[in-house]
N, C-alpha and C positions, 0 to 999 in steps of 0.2 A: 149269831143274832140276825134276825130278819129286820132290815131297816124299813122304816115308814117315813112319810113326809115329816111327821112330828119328831121322830128321833133324829132325823137329819137336821131339822131346824134347831132342835135343842143343842146338838153338837155345834152347829154353825154359830149360834148365839154365844155359847160358852167359849168357842175358839176365837171368834172375830168380833164379838159384841153384837148388840141389837142392831137390826137393820132399820135405819131411819128413813130411807127412801127406797121404795121397791124397785125403782128403775135402776138403781145401782146393781141389783142382782141381774137384771136384763143386760146391762152393759158388760158385766163380768162374763155372763154366759156367751155374749157375742164374741168376746175375746177368746173364750175357750173354743167356740166354733171355728174361729180362724186357726187356732192351733190344731184342731181336728182336721181341717182341710189341708193344712201343711203336712201333717202326718200321712194322710192319704196320698197326697201328691208325691211324697217320699217313699210310698209303698211300705210304710212302717205300720203294719197291722196291729202290733202290740201297743204301740203308742196311740194309735187311733182309738183303740178300745178304751184306754185310760182317759183320753180327752173326751170321748163320748160320755164316759161316766161322770167327768167333771161337769158337763153340761146338764146332765140329768140331776146331779146333786143340787146344782143351783136352782133348777126348776122345782125340785122337791121343797127346798127352803121357801121359795116364792109362794108356791101353792099353799103350803102350811100356814104361812103368814096371812093368807086370805081365808083361813079357816077350813081348808079342804085337804084331801089326800090325793096326790098325783095319780097313784094307781087307780083309784076310784074314778078320777076324771078321765083317764085313758080308757077304762072299760066303758064308761058312758059314751065317750066320743066314738069309740069303735062300733058301738051299737048303732049310732047315727050313721057312721060311714058305711056300714054294711047294708043299710037300707037305701042308700043313695045310688044313683046311676053315675057312672064315671066315664070319662073320655081319656084314653091313654095319650101321652105326648110322644111316645115312641122312644123315650130315653129312660124308661123305668119310673117315670113320674106321670102326673096327670092332674086333672081337676074334676070336680063334680059338675054335673050338667044341671 
C-alpha cells in the first residue's frame, strides 16, 4: 500500500482518536525530532530512519487535517525553492537570499 496524507490521517484517527488541537501534533513531532537527534548522536542510523519516519507521519496527519497532501505540498515548495537564490552556511545548510 502506498500511503498518502489521507490514509495516514485515517490510521491516526482510528488508532489515537480525532485530533482536537493541531498544535498537539506539532508538539509530538518536536519530541520525535529530539529522538531523531539522539539517534544521530548515537550513530544509530537504523533508529534515526525510524524516528525520521515518525516525524513525517505526524506531518502527514497535520497536513491532511488542513485538507492537503504533504507530498503535493513538498512538490510545490521544491518548485519555489528551485527558483530561489541560496546562500550556503558552510555546514550543509543555508538560507534563501
